[in-house]
TORZANU-963127 format. One line per field, with one value per residue (C-alpha): residue number from 1; residue in three letters; x, y, z. Coordinates in nm, 4 decimals, decimal comma. Example, Ala and Ser with C-alpha at 12.3 -4.5 7.8 and 13.67 -1.06 7.14 Angstrom:
num	(1/2)
residu	(ALA/SER)
u	(1,2300/1,3670)
v	(-0,4500/-0,1060)
w	(0,7800/0,7140)
//
This chain:
num	(1/2/3/4/5/6/7/8/9/10/11/12/13/14/15/16/17/18/19/20/21/22/23/24/25/26/27/28/29/30/31/32/33/34/35/36/37/38/39/40/41/42/43/44/45/46/47/48/49/50/51/52/53/54/55/56/57/58/59/60/61/62/63/64/65/66/67/68/69/70/71/72/73/74/75/76/77/78/79/80/81/82/83/84/85/86/87/88/89/90/91/92/93/94/95/96/97/98/99/100/101/102/103/104/105/106/107/108/109/110/111/112/113/114/115/116/117/118/119/120/121/122/123/124/125/126/127/128/129/130/131/132/133/134/135/136/137/138/139/140/141/142/143/144/145/146/147/148/149/150/151/152/153/154/155/156/157/158/159/160/161/162/163/164/165/166/167/168/169/170/171/172/173/174/175/176/177/178/179/180/181/182/183/184/185/186/187/188/189/190/191/192/193/194/195/196/197/198/199/200/201/202/203/204/205/206/207/208/209/210/211/212/213/214/215/216/217/218/219/220/221)
residu	(MET/LYS/LEU/LYS/TYR/LEU/GLY/HIS/ASN/THR/HIS/LEU/ILE/ASP/ILE/ASP/ASP/ILE/THR/LEU/LEU/VAL/ASP/PRO/PHE/PHE/PRO/GLU/GLY/LEU/PRO/GLU/LEU/PRO/ARG/LYS/ILE/ASP/TYR/ILE/LEU/VAL/THR/HIS/ALA/HIS/GLN/ASP/HIS/ILE/LEU/ASN/VAL/GLU/ASP/LEU/LEU/LYS/LEU/TYR/ASN/CYS/LYS/VAL/ILE/SER/ASN/TYR/GLU/VAL/THR/THR/PHE/PHE/VAL/ASP/LYS/GLY/TYR/GLU/GLY/ILE/PRO/MET/ASN/HIS/GLY/GLY/GLU/ILE/ASN/ILE/ASN/SER/VAL/MET/ILE/LYS/ALA/VAL/ASN/ALA/VAL/HIS/SER/SER/SER/PHE/PRO/ASP/GLY/SER/TYR/GLY/GLY/ASN/PRO/VAL/GLY/PHE/VAL/ILE/SER/ASN/SER/GLU/LYS/CYS/ILE/TYR/LEU/ALA/GLY/ASP/THR/ALA/LEU/THR/LEU/ASP/MET/LYS/LEU/ILE/PRO/LEU/MET/CYS/GLN/GLN/LEU/ASP/LEU/ALA/ILE/LEU/PRO/ILE/GLY/ASN/VAL/PHE/THR/MET/GLY/TYR/LYS/ASP/ALA/CYS/LEU/ALA/ALA/GLU/PHE/VAL/GLN/CYS/LYS/ARG/VAL/MET/GLY/CYS/HIS/TYR/ASP/THR/PHE/PRO/PRO/ILE/LYS/ILE/ASP/LYS/ASN/ALA/ALA/ILE/ASP/TYR/PHE/ALA/GLU/LYS/GLY/ASN/GLU/LEU/LEU/LEU/LEU/ASP/ILE/ASP/GLU/SER/ILE/THR/VAL)
u	(6,3291/6,0371/5,9757/5,7225/5,6989/5,6099/5,6168/5,9265/6,2465/6,0858/6,1005/6,0550/6,2716/6,2556/6,5276/6,6216/6,5215/6,5977/6,4090/6,5321/6,3755/6,5368/6,4798/6,2392/6,0191/5,6502/5,5493/5,2031/5,3015/5,3993/5,1982/5,0963/5,4684/5,5781/5,6501/6,0110/6,2499/6,6224/6,8176/6,7689/6,9588/6,9672/7,1248/7,1789/7,0991/6,8269/6,5071/6,3229/6,5131/6,5796/6,2829/6,1557/6,4965/6,4969/6,1640/6,1681/6,5236/6,3715/6,0682/6,2267/6,5699/6,7099/7,0589/7,1427/7,3295/7,4582/7,7779/8,0045/7,8667/7,4895/7,5567/7,7717/7,5118/7,2493/7,5088/7,5970/7,2578/7,2783/7,1378/7,3564/7,4824/7,6923/7,8899/8,0105/8,1839/8,1833/8,3198/8,2646/8,0463/7,9062/7,7552/7,4700/7,4305/7,3242/7,3057/7,5394/7,5244/7,7611/7,7952/7,8455/7,8615/7,5797/7,6027/7,4159/7,4603/7,4128/7,3539/7,1436/6,8062/6,9861/7,2683/7,5612/7,7758/7,6003/7,8878/7,8985/7,5509/7,5262/7,3418/7,3440/7,3618/7,1731/7,2087/7,2064/7,3086/6,9857/6,8778/7,0441/6,9021/7,0832/6,9221/7,0502/6,9470/6,8847/7,1676/7,2546/7,3231/7,7153/7,8943/8,0002/7,6689/7,8559/8,0650/7,7272/7,6894/8,0332/7,9229/7,6442/7,6209/7,2741/7,1130/6,7398/6,6129/6,7066/6,5379/6,6411/6,5057/6,3187/6,1543/6,4234/6,4879/6,6853/6,8093/6,7841/6,4630/6,2997/6,4966/6,8628/6,6896/6,6132/7,0248/7,1273/6,8877/7,1173/7,4504/7,3671/7,2317/6,9031/6,5825/6,3512/6,3041/6,1280/6,0837/6,0965/6,1702/5,8606/5,5401/5,5953/5,6534/5,5160/5,8960/5,9343/5,5466/5,5916/5,3934/5,3782/5,2198/5,5133/5,7795/5,6399/5,6282/5,9513/6,0803/5,8665/6,0042/6,3878/6,3002/6,2927/5,9953/5,9477/5,7218/5,5414/5,3543/5,1321/5,2114/5,1976/5,2121/5,4651/5,6365/5,8596/6,2121)
v	(-24,6037/-24,7765/-25,1783/-25,3663/-25,7657/-25,9289/-26,3091/-26,5506/-26,3499/-26,0573/-25,7204/-25,3849/-25,1030/-24,7351/-24,5523/-24,1727/-24,1407/-24,4939/-24,8043/-25,1600/-25,4855/-25,7505/-26,1292/-26,1082/-26,3988/-26,3840/-26,7884/-26,6621/-26,3843/-26,0060/-25,7998/-25,4756/-25,2930/-24,8959/-24,6988/-24,7032/-24,9660/-24,8517/-25,1641/-25,5369/-25,7057/-26,0570/-26,2489/-26,5907/-26,7564/-27,0073/-26,9854/-26,8828/-26,5539/-26,5125/-26,6073/-26,2588/-26,0660/-26,0409/-25,9489/-25,6433/-25,5296/-25,5332/-25,3551/-25,0865/-25,0610/-25,0945/-25,2424/-25,5751/-25,6069/-25,9250/-26,1628/-26,1556/-26,4414/-26,3862/-26,0151/-26,1219/-26,3755/-26,0777/-25,8434/-26,1071/-26,1254/-25,7167/-25,5766/-25,3516/-25,4495/-25,3821/-25,6685/-25,7031/-25,9887/-26,0566/-25,7399/-25,5299/-25,2175/-24,9943/-24,6183/-24,4953/-24,1497/-24,1430/-24,5132/-24,7779/-25,1388/-25,3935/-25,7474/-26,0342/-26,3602/-26,6343/-26,9511/-27,1800/-27,3005/-27,0942/-27,2515/-27,1201/-27,3801/-27,5210/-27,6476/-27,3882/-27,2126/-26,8995/-26,7772/-26,7447/-26,6348/-26,2722/-26,0808/-25,7232/-25,4276/-25,1421/-24,7992/-24,4163/-24,1334/-24,2390/-24,5795/-24,9807/-25,3156/-25,6452/-25,8486/-26,2273/-26,4075/-26,7404/-26,8858/-27,0836/-26,9110/-26,8258/-26,6604/-26,4006/-26,2348/-26,1030/-25,8702/-25,6869/-25,4459/-25,3142/-25,2230/-24,9271/-24,7747/-24,9132/-25,2036/-25,1190/-25,4126/-25,7367/-25,9440/-26,3098/-26,6460/-26,8592/-27,1758/-27,4224/-27,7172/-27,5233/-27,2032/-27,1428/-27,2103/-26,9429/-27,0839/-27,0239/-26,6829/-26,5635/-26,6515/-26,4648/-26,1835/-26,1988/-26,2168/-25,8969/-25,7133/-25,6484/-25,6975/-25,6224/-25,9040/-25,9649/-26,3413/-26,4367/-26,7375/-26,9432/-27,1106/-27,0780/-27,4434/-27,7619/-27,8098/-27,4664/-27,4268/-27,3100/-27,2668/-26,8917/-26,8491/-27,0649/-26,8853/-26,5367/-26,6401/-26,7901/-26,4482/-26,2834/-26,5304/-26,4277/-26,0510/-26,0303/-25,9370/-26,1112/-25,9684/-26,1567/-25,9746/-26,0328/-26,0201/-25,6404/-25,4901/-25,2343/-25,0927/-24,8145/-24,8755)
w	(4,7125/4,5993/4,5359/4,3455/4,3834/4,0538/4,1408/4,1860/4,2171/3,9604/4,1522/4,0099/4,1903/4,1476/4,2972/4,2287/3,8393/3,7318/3,7521/3,7679/3,7057/3,8592/3,7134/3,4778/3,4744/3,3621/3,2179/3,1373/2,9669/2,9977/3,2781/3,2588/3,3269/3,3458/3,0652/3,1580/3,2316/3,2328/3,3231/3,3866/3,6655/3,6137/3,9059/3,6966/3,3866/3,4897/3,3143/3,5695/3,6073/3,2113/3,0696/2,9200/2,9282/2,5593/2,5093/2,7511/2,5908/2,2595/2,4262/2,6373/2,4279/2,7651/2,8989/3,1153/3,4173/3,5074/3,5306/3,2205/3,0675/3,1082/2,9784/2,7013/2,5985/2,5346/2,3887/2,1361/2,0391/1,9382/2,3014/2,5400/2,8454/3,1552/3,2858/3,6328/3,8542/4,2378/4,4328/4,1568/4,1427/3,9358/3,9715/3,7749/3,8305/4,2346/4,2152/4,3228/4,2131/4,3569/4,2641/4,5501/4,5979/4,5527/4,6607/4,3645/4,0095/3,6649/3,3489/3,0346/2,9690/2,6544/2,9453/2,8437/3,1114/3,2540/3,4810/3,8638/4,0429/4,1933/4,4414/4,4323/4,6951/4,5662/4,7194/4,7174/4,9331/5,1452/5,1490/5,0665/4,9982/4,9593/4,6924/4,7605/4,4199/4,4775/4,7487/5,0371/5,3553/5,3225/5,5840/5,2789/5,3983/5,6824/5,4595/5,3169/5,6358/5,5748/5,2078/5,3537/5,6518/5,7314/5,4974/5,4782/5,3258/5,2643/5,0016/5,0440/4,8853/5,1626/4,9187/5,0445/4,8357/4,5636/4,8117/5,1892/5,3631/5,5712/5,8712/5,7396/5,5625/5,9453/6,0172/5,6958/5,8373/6,1601/5,9305/5,7118/6,0302/5,8971/6,0681/5,7772/5,4809/5,2135/5,1182/4,7340/4,5239/4,7232/4,6267/4,2424/4,1857/4,4211/4,5542/4,7252/4,8119/5,1995/5,4993/5,5060/5,8740/5,9940/5,8173/5,9373/6,3014/6,2940/6,2213/6,4654/6,7322/6,6676/6,6569/6,2755/6,0332/5,7079/5,4448/5,2231/4,9673/4,7130/4,3030/4,2192/4,5934/4,6577/4,9461/5,0115/5,1818)
//
C-alpha cells in the first residue's frame, strides 16, 4: 500500500490495483494527479473536504464513497456513488473499506445537512490503515483494533480547534494500538497552525512516531 499526502486531509492511496483519493481540497487548482483514480472517499460535507469532488468525478468518471447524504448529493448531480453509514463495509475486489464513527459536524457550504461524518478503515489481506477524518478523541477508537489483525498506520488530525490536537491524537494512537501515526488537518489555516517540533517530540516521549509529510511526499505502508 502506497500513500501520498496532498495537503490538509487529502490523501492518495494505492492499494492493490485500486487508487483512492480522500477528501480532495485544492483551493489553488488541481495539482498533477495520476492518470487513474477509481474512487473518491469523502469523510464529511465541509468545503475543505469536498471542494474538488465534482471536478474530479467529471474528469475521472470515477465513483464517490461517503455517507448516504454526501453520496446522494453527488448522485443527484448525475455521478456514480456508493453510499455507506457507520458500521457498514464494502469490498472492492481484495480491498475492504469500513465506515467508522467520527465525532464532528457535517454540512454543505450552503448550510444544508451533510449527514454524520465518518472515518474509514481500509485494508487488504496484508495491510490495514485507519483514516480518522475530522474527529475529536473518542472511546469508540478502542474498537478500531478489533477490525483488523494489526493496524499499520493511523492517519489522525492534529490541528486542534476544529478537531483533536496532537496531544489527544497521541492518546488516540494508544486507543487504536498503533504507534505509527501520520498527522493531517494542520497548518492549512491560521487557527490550526501548530508547533511541529513540539508535536513530534510529544509523540516520541510517549513512545509513538508522528510522521508529518511534506505535500506530495509519499510513504509505503
